[in-house]
PAZAPA-988379 format. One record per residue (C-alpha): x, y, z. Coordinates in pm, whole numbers, padded with zeros to 5 digits. Example, Ala and Ser with C-alpha at 12.3 -4.5 7.8 and 13.67 -1.06 7.14 Angstrom:
BEGIN
east=01230	north=-00450	up=00780 $
east=01367	north=-00106	up=00714 $
END
This chain:
BEGIN
east=04785	north=-02681	up=05947 $
east=05028	north=-02580	up=06222 $
east=05189	north=-02323	up=05993 $
east=04854	north=-02159	up=05928 $
east=04778	north=-02145	up=06300 $
east=05108	north=-01974	up=06374 $
east=05034	north=-01714	up=06110 $
east=04699	north=-01655	up=06271 $
east=04857	north=-01625	up=06614 $
east=05092	north=-01356	up=06493 $
east=04807	north=-01145	up=06359 $
east=04573	north=-01190	up=06653 $
east=04398	north=-00907	up=06821 $
east=04533	north=-00776	up=07148 $
east=04380	north=-01073	up=07321 $
east=04667	north=-01266	up=07175 $
east=04895	north=-01050	up=07384 $
east=04754	north=-01247	up=07675 $
east=04820	north=-01562	up=07497 $
east=04530	north=-01632	up=07301 $
east=04408	north=-01759	up=06967 $
east=04343	north=-01531	up=06672 $
east=04009	north=-01374	up=06602 $
east=03908	north=-01450	up=06248 $
east=03886	north=-01093	up=06121 $
east=04257	north=-01003	up=06120 $
east=04443	north=-01262	up=05916 $
east=04629	north=-01151	up=05601 $
east=04581	north=-01497	up=05453 $
east=04204	north=-01448	up=05465 $
east=04235	north=-01184	up=05191 $
east=04054	north=-01286	up=04873 $
east=04257	north=-01367	up=04569 $
east=04053	north=-01112	up=04375 $
east=04176	north=-00755	up=04329 $
east=04194	north=-00531	up=04633 $
east=03998	north=-00213	up=04556 $
east=04103	north=00055	up=04804 $
east=03930	north=00349	up=04634 $
east=04031	north=00663	up=04818 $
east=04196	north=00448	up=05083 $
east=04573	north=00460	up=05066 $
east=04818	north=00209	up=05210 $
east=05100	north=00465	up=05247 $
east=04869	north=00688	up=05448 $
east=04771	north=00404	up=05681 $
east=05133	north=00298	up=05732 $
east=05227	north=00656	up=05824 $
east=04927	north=00677	up=06058 $
east=05037	north=00355	up=06226 $
east=05395	north=00475	up=06274 $
east=05261	north=00798	up=06427 $
east=05024	north=00613	up=06657 $
east=05294	north=00371	up=06771 $
east=05520	north=00658	up=06876 $
east=05238	north=00825	up=07071 $
east=05125	north=00500	up=07235 $
east=05473	north=00429	up=07365 $
east=05505	north=00782	up=07500 $
east=05201	north=00733	up=07726 $
east=05313	north=00401	up=07867 $
east=05197	north=00145	up=07615 $
east=05470	north=-00084	up=07483 $
east=05554	north=-00442	up=07387 $
east=05540	north=-00536	up=07754 $
east=05236	north=-00333	up=07863 $
east=04890	north=-00332	up=07707 $
east=04708	north=-00008	up=07795 $
east=04337	north=00052	up=07736 $
east=04133	north=00363	up=07827 $
east=03806	north=00295	up=08007 $
east=03495	north=00512	up=07968 $
east=03117	north=00513	up=07947 $
east=02982	north=00394	up=07612 $
east=02627	north=00499	up=07515 $
east=02610	north=00196	up=07286 $
east=02737	north=-00064	up=07534 $
east=02682	north=00081	up=07883 $
east=02348	north=00064	up=08061 $
east=02471	north=00277	up=08350 $
east=02556	north=00643	up=08290 $
east=02891	north=00766	up=08423 $
east=03142	north=01042	up=08350 $
east=03424	north=00847	up=08513 $
east=03743	north=00771	up=08318 $
east=04002	north=00504	up=08377 $
east=04300	north=00308	up=08251 $
east=04357	north=-00068	up=08230 $
east=04720	north=-00187	up=08220 $
east=04826	north=-00548	up=08160 $
east=05191	north=-00646	up=08196 $
east=05251	north=-00902	up=07922 $
east=05564	north=-01041	up=08085 $
east=05427	north=-01139	up=08425 $
east=05049	north=-01115	up=08375 $
east=04999	north=-00845	up=08639 $
east=04696	north=-00617	up=08595 $
east=04646	north=-00263	up=08723 $
east=04321	north=-00070	up=08692 $
east=04280	north=00292	up=08795 $
east=03954	north=00490	up=08765 $
east=03866	north=00846	up=08863 $
east=03515	north=00987	up=08895 $
east=03314	north=00681	up=08997 $
east=03027	north=00766	up=09226 $
east=03047	north=00577	up=09552 $
east=03190	north=00226	up=09578 $
east=03092	north=-00124	up=09477 $
east=03238	north=-00180	up=09128 $
east=03402	north=-00486	up=08973 $
east=03643	north=-00541	up=08683 $
east=03584	north=-00813	up=08423 $
east=03750	north=-00948	up=08108 $
east=03517	north=-01048	up=07824 $
east=03572	north=-01309	up=07552 $
east=03295	north=-01269	up=07292 $
east=03148	north=-01592	up=07167 $
east=03216	north=-01687	up=06802 $
east=02976	north=-01500	up=06576 $
east=02858	north=-01278	up=06862 $
east=02844	north=-00902	up=06878 $
east=03095	north=-00679	up=07052 $
east=02846	north=-00626	up=07335 $
east=02871	north=-00862	up=07636 $
east=02589	north=-01115	up=07603 $
east=02480	north=-01463	up=07708 $
east=02726	north=-01724	up=07585 $
east=03033	north=-01504	up=07617 $
east=03318	north=-01616	up=07842 $
east=03346	north=-01379	up=08137 $
east=03634	north=-01353	up=08382 $
east=03603	north=-01151	up=08706 $
east=03928	north=-00982	up=08811 $
east=03800	north=-00844	up=09141 $
east=03649	north=-00541	up=09312 $
east=03781	north=-00189	up=09281 $
east=03900	north=-00033	up=09606 $
east=03811	north=00334	up=09664 $
east=04087	north=00563	up=09785 $
east=04046	north=00941	up=09788 $
east=03858	north=00987	up=09462 $
east=04046	north=00711	up=09280 $
east=03935	north=00348	up=09251 $
east=04205	north=00088	up=09193 $
east=04261	north=-00283	up=09151 $
east=04574	north=-00496	up=09120 $
east=04553	north=-00861	up=09015 $
east=04745	north=-01124	up=08821 $
east=04654	north=-01364	up=08544 $
east=04714	north=-01729	up=08633 $
east=04890	north=-01880	up=08334 $
east=04800	north=-02236	up=08425 $
east=04424	north=-02186	up=08401 $
east=04355	north=-01956	up=08104 $
east=04368	north=-02178	up=07800 $
east=04170	north=-02060	up=07497 $
east=04051	north=-01723	up=07629 $
east=04034	north=-01426	up=07386 $
east=04050	north=-01083	up=07550 $
east=03796	north=-00882	up=07351 $
east=03690	north=-00624	up=07608 $
east=03741	north=-00494	up=07962 $
east=03425	north=-00401	up=08152 $
east=03361	north=-00235	up=08486 $
east=03026	north=-00331	up=08637 $
east=02827	north=-00274	up=08952 $
east=02919	north=-00514	up=09228 $
east=02739	north=-00846	up=09199 $
east=02644	north=-00799	up=08833 $
east=02812	north=-00949	up=08528 $
east=02891	north=-00747	up=08211 $
east=02580	north=-00902	up=08054 $
east=02374	north=-00727	up=08321 $
east=02564	north=-00407	up=08386 $
east=02838	north=-00214	up=08203 $
east=02945	north=00113	up=08362 $
east=03279	north=00167	up=08186 $
east=03442	north=-00032	up=07910 $
east=03743	north=-00039	up=07681 $
east=03866	north=-00250	up=07389 $
east=04170	north=-00254	up=07161 $
east=04148	north=-00064	up=06835 $
east=04283	north=-00163	up=06497 $
east=04619	north=00012	up=06536 $
east=04670	north=-00144	up=06877 $
east=04589	north=-00487	up=06736 $
east=04845	north=-00440	up=06462 $
east=05105	north=-00312	up=06708 $
east=05095	north=-00630	up=06913 $
east=05110	north=-00846	up=06602 $
east=05464	north=-00712	up=06553 $
east=05596	north=-00790	up=06898 $
east=05764	north=-01076	up=07075 $
east=05592	north=-01141	up=07403 $
east=05546	north=-01417	up=07661 $
east=05205	north=-01576	up=07620 $
east=04972	north=-01623	up=07912 $
east=04743	north=-01923	up=07892 $
east=04467	north=-01713	up=08028 $
east=04214	north=-01842	up=08284 $
east=04228	north=-01786	up=08656 $
east=04303	north=-01471	up=08851 $
east=04485	north=-01425	up=09176 $
east=04549	north=-01102	up=09367 $
east=04906	north=-00975	up=09352 $
east=05030	north=-00844	up=09686 $
east=05381	north=-00711	up=09690 $
east=05651	north=-00979	up=09709 $
east=05432	north=-01269	up=09601 $
east=05596	north=-01522	up=09369 $
east=05475	north=-01457	up=09016 $
east=05317	north=-01723	up=08800 $
east=05561	north=-01783	up=08514 $
east=05460	north=-01778	up=08149 $
east=05570	north=-02091	up=07982 $
east=05663	north=-02000	up=07624 $
east=05748	north=-01712	up=07392 $
east=05536	north=-01626	up=07091 $
east=05765	north=-01577	up=06787 $
east=05703	north=-01332	up=06509 $
east=05535	north=-01489	up=06207 $
east=05852	north=-01472	up=05998 $
east=06039	north=-01684	up=06251 $
east=05744	north=-01908	up=06324 $
east=05674	north=-02009	up=05968 $
east=05991	north=-01924	up=05782 $
east=05793	north=-01710	up=05539 $
east=05752	north=-01338	up=05618 $
east=05400	north=-01204	up=05603 $
east=05350	north=-00916	up=05361 $
east=05212	north=-00652	up=05596 $
east=05130	north=-00424	up=05303 $
east=04894	north=-00688	up=05169 $
east=04750	north=-00742	up=05517 $
east=04674	north=-00372	up=05563 $
east=04542	north=-00341	up=05208 $
east=04297	north=-00621	up=05277 $
east=04171	north=-00437	up=05585 $
east=04129	north=-00112	up=05390 $
east=03939	north=-00290	up=05113 $
east=03711	north=-00465	up=05362 $
east=03651	north=-00141	up=05548 $
east=03571	north=00044	up=05227 $
east=03307	north=-00214	up=05135 $
east=03149	north=-00178	up=05480 $
east=03169	north=00201	up=05472 $
east=02992	north=00222	up=05138 $
east=02750	north=-00071	up=05168 $
east=02710	north=-00170	up=05535 $
east=02359	north=-00087	up=05662 $
east=02394	north=-00274	up=05995 $
east=02034	north=-00390	up=05994 $
east=01902	north=-00035	up=05986 $
east=01707	north=00197	up=05760 $
east=01920	north=00156	up=05449 $
east=02170	north=00430	up=05519 $
east=02542	north=00358	up=05525 $
east=02843	north=00560	up=05639 $
east=02881	north=00663	up=05275 $
east=02529	north=00805	up=05265 $
east=02652	north=01126	up=05429 $
east=03027	north=01088	up=05373 $
east=03015	north=01061	up=04991 $
east=03333	north=00938	up=04828 $
east=03247	north=01129	up=04510 $
east=03206	north=01453	up=04708 $
east=03517	north=01457	up=04927 $
east=03348	north=01241	up=05192 $
east=03093	north=01505	up=05287 $
east=02768	north=01651	up=05150 $
east=02657	north=02004	up=05070 $
east=02336	north=02157	up=04929 $
east=02465	north=02156	up=04573 $
east=02549	north=01787	up=04585 $
east=02229	north=01699	up=04770 $
east=02028	north=01860	up=04488 $
east=02165	north=01600	up=04245 $
east=02035	north=01301	up=04444 $
east=01711	north=01116	up=04357 $
east=01419	north=01122	up=04606 $
east=01480	north=00753	up=04677 $
east=01828	north=00816	up=04817 $
east=01857	north=00690	up=05178 $
east=01969	north=01038	up=05281 $
east=01601	north=01140	up=05253 $
east=01462	north=00854	up=05461 $
east=01288	north=01104	up=05692 $
east=01077	north=01215	up=05396 $
east=00978	north=00867	up=05280 $
east=00940	north=00670	up=05606 $
east=00676	north=00803	up=05852 $
east=00843	north=00619	up=06141 $
east=01151	north=00836	up=06086 $
east=00982	north=01169	up=06015 $
east=01172	north=01335	up=06300 $
east=01508	north=01179	up=06216 $
east=01598	north=01494	up=06017 $
east=01462	north=01837	up=05935 $
east=01421	north=01804	up=05556 $
east=01441	north=02177	up=05487 $
east=01764	north=02223	up=05679 $
east=01904	north=01907	up=05521 $
east=01822	north=01997	up=05161 $
east=01882	north=02372	up=05172 $
east=02178	north=02390	up=05412 $
east=02323	north=02038	up=05425 $
east=02263	north=02009	up=05801 $
east=02179	north=01687	up=05982 $
east=02016	north=01639	up=06321 $
east=02241	north=01488	up=06584 $
east=02187	north=01428	up=06955 $
east=02540	north=01508	up=07066 $
east=02429	north=01577	up=07425 $
east=02231	north=01255	up=07461 $
east=01900	north=01128	up=07327 $
east=01723	north=01268	up=07632 $
east=01815	north=01624	up=07524 $
east=01728	north=01829	up=07214 $
east=01932	north=01753	up=06906 $
east=02136	north=02018	up=06725 $
east=02195	north=02075	up=06354 $
east=02544	north=02025	up=06221 $
east=02714	north=01993	up=05887 $
east=02880	north=01666	up=05784 $
east=03257	north=01690	up=05847 $
east=03470	north=01528	up=05580 $
east=03676	north=01226	up=05682 $
east=03991	north=01314	up=05487 $
east=04327	north=01338	up=05664 $
east=04169	north=01223	up=05991 $
east=04498	north=01137	up=06154 $
east=04615	north=01497	up=06117 $
east=04316	north=01636	up=06305 $
east=04208	north=01398	up=06582 $
east=04491	north=01429	up=06834 $
east=04323	north=01563	up=07148 $
east=04488	north=01872	up=07294 $
east=04565	north=01778	up=07655 $
east=04666	north=02000	up=07943 $
east=04990	north=01805	up=07976 $
east=05072	north=01924	up=07623 $
east=05014	north=02285	up=07723 $
east=04648	north=02282	up=07625 $
east=04400	north=02513	up=07790 $
east=04104	north=02291	up=07876 $
east=04124	north=01915	up=07826 $
east=04220	north=01698	up=08120 $
east=04457	north=01417	up=08027 $
east=04301	north=01095	up=07897 $
east=03952	north=01247	up=07882 $
east=03900	north=01160	up=07516 $
east=04105	north=00929	up=07297 $
east=04043	north=01140	up=06985 $
east=03908	north=01486	up=06906 $
east=03611	north=01390	up=06691 $
east=03293	north=01559	up=06577 $
east=03255	north=01933	up=06545 $
east=03297	north=01983	up=06919 $
east=03584	north=01740	up=06973 $
east=03373	north=01518	up=07200 $
east=03161	north=01353	up=06934 $
east=03257	north=00990	up=06984 $
east=03089	north=00762	up=07231 $
east=03281	north=00579	up=07504 $
east=03646	north=00676	up=07532 $
east=03613	north=00906	up=07235 $
east=03798	north=00690	up=06983 $
east=03740	north=00676	up=06610 $
east=03649	north=00311	up=06656 $
east=03366	north=00403	up=06893 $
east=03246	north=00688	up=06676 $
east=03100	north=00424	up=06443 $
east=02877	north=00290	up=06720 $
east=02727	north=00631	up=06788 $
east=02678	north=00703	up=06417 $
east=02486	north=00379	up=06360 $
east=02252	north=00444	up=06652 $
east=02202	north=00811	up=06556 $
east=02161	north=00796	up=06179 $
east=02074	north=00439	up=06076 $
east=01786	north=00311	up=06297 $
east=01458	north=00176	up=06158 $
east=01260	north=00369	up=06421 $
east=01341	north=00640	up=06673 $
east=01313	north=00385	up=06952 $
east=01670	north=00300	up=06854 $
east=01648	north=-00044	up=07010 $
east=01957	north=-00253	up=06949 $
east=01886	north=-00577	up=06765 $
east=01552	north=-00442	up=06640 $
east=01622	north=-00101	up=06487 $
east=01990	north=-00162	up=06411 $
east=02268	north=-00412	up=06472 $
east=02602	north=-00340	up=06630 $
east=02905	north=-00419	up=06414 $
east=03144	north=-00695	up=06512 $
east=03496	north=-00629	up=06639 $
east=03630	north=-00735	up=06300 $
east=03401	north=-00493	up=06117 $
east=03500	north=-00206	up=06346 $
east=03867	north=-00277	up=06282 $
east=03816	north=-00272	up=05907 $
east=03612	north=00049	up=05919 $
east=03877	north=00211	up=06134 $
east=04153	north=00106	up=05893 $
east=03967	north=00248	up=05592 $
east=03887	north=00582	up=05755 $
east=04243	north=00629	up=05876 $
east=04371	north=00559	up=05525 $
east=04171	north=00841	up=05362 $
east=04351	north=01146	up=05232 $
east=04690	north=01238	up=05369 $
east=04868	north=01140	up=05689 $
east=05120	north=01423	up=05662 $
east=05111	north=01801	up=05664 $
east=05267	north=02032	up=05408 $
east=05602	north=02188	up=05494 $
east=05512	north=02546	up=05409 $
east=05870	north=02654	up=05471 $
east=05975	north=02459	up=05161 $
east=05698	north=02584	up=04932 $
east=05708	north=02900	up=04720 $
east=05403	north=02978	up=04510 $
east=05462	north=03109	up=04160 $
east=05197	north=03380	up=04195 $
east=05316	north=03671	up=04413 $
east=04957	north=03721	up=04530 $
east=04933	north=03362	up=04649 $
east=05278	north=03382	up=04807 $
east=05166	north=03692	up=05000 $
east=04862	north=03495	up=05118 $
east=05090	north=03216	up=05237 $
east=05301	north=03460	up=05441 $
east=04991	north=03617	up=05597 $
east=04861	north=03269	up=05681 $
east=05188	north=03138	up=05819 $
east=05287	north=03433	up=06039 $
east=05186	north=03334	up=06388 $
east=05177	north=03651	up=06594 $
east=05074	north=04015	up=06558 $
east=05383	north=04242	up=06567 $
east=05442	north=04513	up=06825 $
east=05504	north=04886	up=06772 $
east=05602	north=05195	up=06970 $
east=05297	north=05374	up=06828 $
east=05071	north=05412	up=07131 $
east=04772	north=05490	up=06906 $
east=04758	north=05125	up=06805 $
east=04517	north=04917	up=07010 $
east=04598	north=04574	up=07141 $
east=04672	north=04354	up=07436 $
east=04982	north=04492	up=07608 $
east=05060	north=04154	up=07766 $
east=05192	north=04033	up=07432 $
east=05428	north=04328	up=07379 $
east=05716	north=04477	up=07580 $
east=05638	north=04772	up=07807 $
east=05553	north=05085	up=07610 $
east=05459	north=04897	up=07293 $
east=05124	north=04791	up=07152 $
east=04997	north=04544	up=06894 $
east=04974	north=04620	up=06522 $
east=04676	north=04455	up=06352 $
east=04655	north=04377	up=05981 $
east=05005	north=04236	up=05934 $
east=04910	north=03872	up=05978 $
east=04608	north=03643	up=05945 $
east=04718	north=03459	up=06263 $
east=04622	north=03122	up=06110 $
east=04938	north=02931	up=06195 $
east=04865	north=02919	up=06567 $
east=04575	north=02673	up=06522 $
east=04645	north=02548	up=06168 $
east=05017	north=02483	up=06163 $
east=05131	north=02398	up=05811 $
east=04770	north=02409	up=05694 $
east=04661	north=02125	up=05920 $
east=04452	north=02110	up=06237 $
east=04726	north=02108	up=06499 $
east=04822	north=02387	up=06735 $
east=05173	north=02514	up=06675 $
east=05216	north=02527	up=07054 $
east=05059	north=02204	up=07180 $
east=05061	north=01998	up=06857 $
east=04711	north=01874	up=06944 $
east=04377	north=01967	up=06793 $
east=04270	north=02293	up=06957 $
east=03905	north=02334	up=07053 $
east=03826	north=02704	up=07076 $
east=03535	north=02940	up=07128 $
east=03567	north=03162	up=06821 $
east=03219	north=03313	up=06845 $
east=03078	north=03128	up=06545 $
east=02763	north=03005	up=06721 $
east=02681	north=03357	up=06836 $
east=02674	north=03517	up=06492 $
east=02341	north=03682	up=06422 $
east=02109	north=03594	up=06132 $
east=02241	north=03242	up=06093 $
east=02081	north=03073	up=05795 $
east=01989	north=02765	up=05997 $
east=01822	north=02969	up=06270 $
east=01621	north=03177	up=06021 $
east=01507	north=02875	up=05822 $
east=01417	north=02676	up=06132 $
east=01212	north=02956	up=06285 $
east=01022	north=03003	up=05957 $
east=00872	north=02656	up=05997 $
east=00548	north=02628	up=06190 $
east=00536	north=02459	up=06531 $
east=00910	north=02408	up=06564 $
east=00965	north=02624	up=06871 $
east=01300	north=02772	up=06976 $
east=01599	north=02697	up=06760 $
east=01829	north=02448	up=06940 $
east=02151	north=02638	up=07006 $
east=02462	north=02425	up=06972 $
east=02667	north=02447	up=07291 $
east=02977	north=02282	up=07147 $
east=03214	north=02084	up=07366 $
east=03079	north=01909	up=07674 $
east=02732	north=01848	up=07811 $
east=02711	north=02094	up=08099 $
east=02393	north=02309	up=08084 $
east=02444	north=02677	up=08004 $
east=02188	north=02959	up=07987 $
east=02392	north=03228	up=07807 $
east=02387	north=03080	up=07458 $
east=02299	north=03217	up=07116 $
east=02334	north=03563	up=06956 $
east=02142	north=03729	up=07241 $
east=02320	north=03526	up=07513 $
east=01992	north=03432	up=07680 $
east=01917	north=03087	up=07540 $
east=01977	north=02742	up=07687 $
east=02225	north=02492	up=07551 $
east=02471	north=02225	up=07661 $
east=02845	north=02284	up=07635 $
east=03108	north=02554	up=07678 $
east=03093	north=02705	up=07326 $
east=03417	north=02547	up=07203 $
east=03437	north=02376	up=06864 $
east=03695	north=02167	up=06687 $
east=03966	north=02300	up=06457 $
east=03953	north=02156	up=06105 $
east=04224	north=02117	up=05844 $
east=04241	north=02397	up=05588 $
east=04437	north=02213	up=05320 $
east=04109	north=02041	up=05232 $
east=03898	north=02355	up=05285 $
east=03858	north=02484	up=04929 $
east=03662	north=02182	up=04807 $
east=03463	north=02109	up=05124 $
east=03242	north=02420	up=05148 $
east=03023	north=02541	up=05322 $
east=03213	north=02621	up=05639 $
east=03200	north=02587	up=06018 $
east=02991	north=02343	up=06219 $
east=02663	north=02497	up=06104 $
east=02744	north=02571	up=05737 $
east=02696	north=02938	up=05822 $
east=02956	north=03061	up=05571 $
east=02919	north=02976	up=05202 $
east=03248	north=03059	up=05031 $
east=03615	north=03036	up=05114 $
east=03666	north=03411	up=05082 $
east=03377	north=03476	up=05322 $
east=03518	north=03229	up=05572 $
east=03851	north=03416	up=05579 $
east=03674	north=03752	up=05607 $
east=03456	north=03621	up=05893 $
east=03759	north=03638	up=06123 $
east=03768	north=04016	up=06070 $
east=03437	north=04052	up=06250 $
east=03354	north=04124	up=06611 $
east=03226	north=03768	up=06655 $
east=03582	north=03635	up=06648 $
east=03777	north=03938	up=06769 $
east=03566	north=03964	up=07085 $
east=03568	north=03589	up=07148 $
east=03786	north=03390	up=07391 $
east=03952	north=03233	up=07087 $
east=04111	north=03569	up=06999 $
east=04302	north=03570	up=07329 $
east=04501	north=03264	up=07432 $
east=04573	north=03152	up=07786 $
east=04917	north=03310	up=07750 $
east=04746	north=03641	up=07667 $
east=04874	north=03636	up=07311 $
east=04666	north=03863	up=07090 $
east=04520	north=03664	up=06801 $
east=04282	north=03930	up=06674 $
east=04261	north=03968	up=06297 $
east=04206	north=04276	up=06083 $
east=04273	north=04206	up=05716 $
east=04206	north=04435	up=05422 $
east=03995	north=04307	up=05133 $
east=04300	north=04239	up=04913 $
east=04461	north=04046	up=05199 $
east=04146	north=03835	up=05236 $
east=04165	north=03748	up=04867 $
east=04536	north=03663	up=04895 $
east=04482	north=03424	up=05189 $
east=04187	north=03259	up=05013 $
east=04391	north=03214	up=04694 $
east=04666	north=03051	up=04897 $
east=04411	north=02806	up=05044 $
east=04275	north=02736	up=04696 $
east=04625	north=02677	up=04564 $
east=04734	north=02437	up=04837 $
east=04406	north=02249	up=04798 $
east=04471	north=02215	up=04426 $
east=04817	north=02074	up=04504 $
east=04657	north=01818	up=04737 $
east=04394	north=01728	up=04477 $
east=04666	north=01667	up=04219 $
east=04861	north=01450	up=04463 $
east=04551	north=01247	up=04545 $
east=04445	north=01219	up=04181 $
east=04786	north=01085	up=04083 $
east=04770	north=00823	up=04360 $
east=04430	north=00708	up=04235 $
east=04556	north=00696	up=03877 $
east=04843	north=00475	up=03994 $
east=04595	north=00245	up=04171 $
east=04373	north=00228	up=03862 $
east=04674	north=00131	up=03649 $
east=04716	north=-00185	up=03857 $
east=04351	north=-00293	up=03834 $
east=04139	north=-00439	up=03558 $
east=03787	north=-00409	up=03423 $
east=03520	north=-00240	up=03635 $
east=03755	north=-00206	up=03931 $
east=03996	north=00006	up=03730 $
east=03709	north=00212	up=03590 $
east=03564	north=00281	up=03936 $
east=03896	north=00402	up=04077 $
east=03966	north=00605	up=03764 $
east=03636	north=00788	up=03819 $
east=03757	north=00885	up=04166 $
east=04082	north=01015	up=04016 $
east=03879	north=01224	up=03772 $
east=03680	north=01371	up=04062 $
east=04005	north=01487	up=04222 $
east=04126	north=01640	up=03894 $
east=03792	north=01819	up=03854 $
east=03823	north=01952	up=04209 $
east=04167	north=02094	up=04134 $
east=04027	north=02274	up=03830 $
east=03715	north=02399	up=04008 $
east=03884	north=02544	up=04317 $
east=04125	north=02741	up=04098 $
east=03853	north=02862	up=03861 $
east=03622	north=02975	up=04143 $
east=03872	north=03217	up=04295 $
east=03817	north=03592	up=04283 $
east=04132	north=03613	up=04069 $
east=04287	north=03355	up=03837 $
east=04661	north=03336	up=03908 $
east=04723	north=03009	up=03720 $
east=04547	north=03005	up=03380 $
east=04821	north=02793	up=03220 $
east=04803	north=02539	up=03502 $
east=04426	north=02515	up=03462 $
east=04470	north=02444	up=03091 $
east=04707	north=02157	up=03167 $
east=04463	north=02018	up=03422 $
east=04184	north=02034	up=03164 $
east=04407	north=01839	up=02926 $
east=04475	north=01582	up=03199 $
east=04102	north=01542	up=03260 $
east=04043	north=01476	up=02890 $
east=04312	north=01209	up=02895 $
east=04160	north=01046	up=03204 $
east=03824	north=01049	up=03026 $
east=03985	north=00869	up=02732 $
east=04141	north=00617	up=02970 $
east=03794	north=00547	up=03109 $
east=03641	north=00513	up=02762 $
east=03915	north=00303	up=02599 $
east=04019	north=00023	up=02839 $
east=04271	north=-00118	up=02594 $
east=04477	north=00201	up=02613 $
east=04392	north=00286	up=02971 $
east=04742	north=00290	up=03119 $
east=04891	north=00490	up=02832 $
east=04628	north=00760	up=02873 $
east=04670	north=00755	up=03250 $
east=05044	north=00812	up=03224 $
east=04991	north=01100	up=02984 $
east=04737	north=01252	up=03225 $
east=04979	north=01224	up=03516 $
east=05246	north=01401	up=03311 $
east=05007	north=01690	up=03238 $
east=04921	north=01721	up=03608 $
east=05288	north=01732	up=03701 $
east=05330	north=02012	up=03449 $
east=05038	north=02198	up=03605 $
east=05189	north=02152	up=03949 $
east=05517	north=02312	up=03843 $
east=05323	north=02619	up=03727 $
east=05164	north=02658	up=04071 $
east=05441	north=02599	up=04324 $
east=05808	north=02515	up=04366 $
east=05966	north=02322	up=04649 $
east=06308	north=02367	up=04810 $
east=06410	north=02049	up=04996 $
east=06696	north=02235	up=05168 $
east=06471	north=02491	up=05339 $
east=06486	north=02445	up=05717 $
east=06180	north=02307	up=05894 $
east=06043	north=02533	up=06171 $
east=06150	north=02408	up=06512 $
east=05786	north=02404	up=06630 $
east=05681	north=02149	up=06365 $
east=05661	north=01798	up=06507 $
east=05413	north=01624	up=06276 $
east=05519	north=01423	up=05969 $
east=05544	north=01636	up=05657 $
east=05561	north=01562	up=05286 $
east=05894	north=01581	up=05110 $
east=05918	north=01766	up=04782 $
east=05936	north=01439	up=04588 $
east=05626	north=01302	up=04763 $
east=05437	north=01604	up=04632 $
east=05568	north=01542	up=04281 $
east=05793	north=01851	up=04293 $
END
């Protein structure tokens, strides 16, 4: 019994960092003895994501001795609106607490710790254990508090949440700002040695006061029990649990799940072609079948354009219509570009992650964990009253952790090292060079037009020699080559005339003015839309997406305004982009683009080729997973592998040219073998291995990889090795 408790202690949530017992949802020994079905979730991806996160967390002050939580308004948990942001720091050695908040209006705010009752929701409610730390002191625009945990009085307290309230009100009555540990943070502290507080009382901590000692050290599970925990199994269990919730969890709502819009069989997104295959009873069409939800969606825009209605600026403002972003390779695209990184707009610590099409799409502190709360309230309610506990239920902390683990495990956690890759087709290789060249060259020809700030005196910019993609999509990802964060930019997309969504919306009777999408932020603006005279909320900036996944996730941009990959490349030739702020960086670098039609085709073929490489890599991983499963579980995962193989074939066949006919033939052979593996369970693994061999052969006909090629000095993100790509 004691051994089991020590295992649980080692895998506790961050509350355990204060000394506290494990919450039930994060124990590797709770994993069922049945097979773990991860589907598209991948344990290697999640482990890489965790290593990345750990490095970043320690760079901003979090470590084995200091727990750091961002504090922000949460539309799902706060009943007081605020744009303030703050940080909560807890020293795990001496129990000292520091809270700093900027942007609070006036004074009269208190800081609390919350221990959710067993079986309760993540929202502070009656029956929870609440601990008041003290009142924030206002000082020149910043509100601060310093306090200390009293180790002799805090037995049995689990730190689930930090809440800032109005003075005199408990978190059950008033939540202004809040913060809670995410899955990766929970796992981080499960690996550490730390002194354990026996949480309970609080005392202020003036300088020089004798500190309350902590009375014992929490060992790692291997030392505590003499039997190392298999962290791979622990993470796999979380991925499997999260997958089940993602695909099946309705959270007491209208029948929709996360997987209703993020379809695993369609690269975790939806498009008009896929939507057309769904039956009328599919929960996606709940607005058509349930009168209480008639205004949840615009059925014409949903069915014809794949756009959903979302109230990104608040439920008290008009909703906008956006496409469903895929959830693949999330870790490579959600690092917020901060000003301290050299970014142009984002103040430090404003958002934990760059999420949603405008980079501000998550509730609360902007984390992936909190994104789930906003999605449930937006898309899953029984009525548009959206009353918690009636129209939907909030997930538990354990469910949020599992959902976070699954989403972070999807797709890849690394970028492609383009410097090591040479494509067999000279056309595709030319497209790669156009894509990967960062800056327009300069010339002495004064007839060329361009921004002279980029070039030496007497020289001007030459357009048409580069596609300028690398600056925002380094190595095909969604990171800036300068800041290494996700760049939000105004590229003029929302101002393009004759948008399909606008035309279709205005053709419907009694719908009024089309709601222009203002992008990042919620500040009102009156110069929106193609004619620059419409109202919206935001500063016109939108998120940068990964392009490795682009070829099989059409249509494109936040409003599905571009249908094909070739058109999306060509769109950057137009005045919409070249006259936009996104074409001129803060350093006055000229990013305008002027490609010829053959260059557009070459860049698009490169994007198709690299997507095919990624599909093959993913398909082989799924085949390997299926080989280790039995029965229906193996069959289900094998179907996902076949989807990836089909995608590789389709994106190559749909190109304007066909540079790899022999590779396509090998992929078709691999698909036939995977079909046989599905049909003949007794020979499943033999057929799977033969299919993998065919795909490796196809890969060698598309690209070669030189492991000795130097990595560009500007690349800081993890990248695949040649062997990891199967090359």
